[in-house]
C-alpha positions in Angstrom: 0.4 -0.2 0.2 1.0 3.6 -0.6 -0.4 6.6 1.4 -0.3 9.7 -0.7 -1.6 13.0 0.7 -4.6 14.7 -0.7 -2.3 17.9 -2.1 -0.1 15.2 -3.9 -3.0 13.3 -5.7 -4.9 16.6 -6.0 -1.6 18.1 -8.0 -1.1 14.5 -10.1 -5.1 14.0 -11.2 -4.8 17.8 -12.1 -1.4 17.8 -14.0 -2.8 15.0 -15.8 -6.2 16.7 -17.2 -3.6 19.8 -17.7 -1.1 18.0 -20.1 -3.8 16.2 -22.1 -3.3 15.0 -24.4 0.0 14.2 -23.5 1.0 11.8 -21.1 2.5 13.7 -18.0 5.1 12.4 -14.9 6.3 13.5 -12.1 8.2 11.8 -8.6 6.6 11.1 -5.3 8.9 11.1 -2.2 9.0 10.6 1.5 10.1 10.0 4.8 9.2 6.3 4.5 9.0 3.9 1.6 4.9 3.8 1.4 4.3 7.3 2.1 4.1 10.0 -0.3 3.3 13.3 1.4 4.9 15.2 -2.0 4.5 14.9 -5.6 6.8 17.0 -8.1 5.7 17.7 -11.4 8.2 17.1 -13.9 8.7 17.3 -17.6 8.1 14.7 -19.9 10.9 14.9 -22.6 9.1 12.6 -25.2 6.2 14.9 -25.4 4.2 12.2 -26.3 0.9 11.0 -25.7 1.9 7.2 -25.6 5.2 7.1 -23.8 7.4 9.3 -21.0 10.5 10.0 -20.1 11.3 12.5 -16.5 13.4 15.2 -17.1 16.7 14.2 -15.9 17.0 17.8 -14.3 13.4 18.2 -13.0 14.4 14.1 -11.4 17.5 15.8 -9.9 15.6 18.7 -8.1 12.8 16.2 -7.0 15.6 14.1 -5.2 17.6 17.3 -3.8 14.1 18.5 -2.3 13.7 15.0 -0.8 17.2 14.6 0.6 16.9 18.1 2.0 14.0 16.8 4.2 15.5 14.0 4.5 13.4 11.7 2.4 13.7 9.4 -0.8 12.1 9.3 -3.7 9.8 6.7 -3.6 7.7 6.5 -6.7 6.8 7.7 -10.2 3.6 8.8 -11.6 2.4 9.3 -15.1 -1.2 9.4 -16.8 -2.3 7.2 -19.7 -4.2 9.3 -22.0 -6.0 6.5 -23.9 -6.0 3.3 -22.0 -6.7 1.3 -18.8 -4.9 2.6 -15.7 -2.2 -0.8 -16.0 1.3 -0.7 -16.6 2.2 -1.3 -20.5 5.1 -3.6 -21.5 7.4 -0.6 -21.9 6.3 1.1 -18.3 7.3 -2.6 -17.0 10.9 -2.1 -19.3 11.3 1.2 -17.8 10.7 0.3 -13.8 13.9 1.3 -12.6 13.6 0.2 -8.5 11.3 -2.7 -7.3 11.2 -0.8 -4.2 9.2 1.9 -6.2 5.4 2.6 -6.1 4.3 2.9 -10.0 1.3 5.1 -10.3 -0.7 5.6 -12.9 -3.6 7.9 -13.8 -5.8 6.9 -16.6 -8.2 9.8 -18.4 -9.9 6.8 -20.9 -13.2 7.4 -19.0 -15.1 10.5 -18.2 -13.2 10.5 -14.5 -9.7 10.2 -14.1 -8.8 6.5 -12.4 -5.5 6.3 -10.3 -3.5 3.0 -9.6 -0.5 2.2 -7.9 1.9 -0.9 -8.9 4.8 -2.3 -7.6 6.9 -4.0 -10.5 9.5 -6.4 -9.4 11.1 -8.6 -12.5 8.8 -8.0 -14.4 5.8 -9.0 -11.9 2.7 -6.4 -11.7 1.4 -6.6 -8.4 -1.6 -4.2 -7.7 -1.3 -2.3 -4.8 -4.0 -0.3 -2.5 -3.9 3.6 -2.7 -4.5 5.6 0.8 -5.6 9.3 0.3 -4.4 11.5 3.9 
């Protein structure tokens, strides 16, 4: 399970809507592996409706901000503009850390749907999201 703050959750969903029709991305950080009080929006260097790449400078900025609080990056968020909130084969191959949470905001339906996963050695495990 991942606990995401209400502010971080609102910012994630808002960014997904604002960036549509392109995929958005950003990073989660927190004091423990399963708590994410902050979400840092990042530029999608791919500028694509199908894939994303977190801008390296934005990644460094988020990592430094987390370190200043003695926190760590513990997840990545991106949107699926026209597909289910489930990791694509590209998402699975790009999963960099088995300890991270991989959160997807889907805009396929009228209302955004948010799901979170752990991706370990190619295995996809859905997990619960708690909004605090």
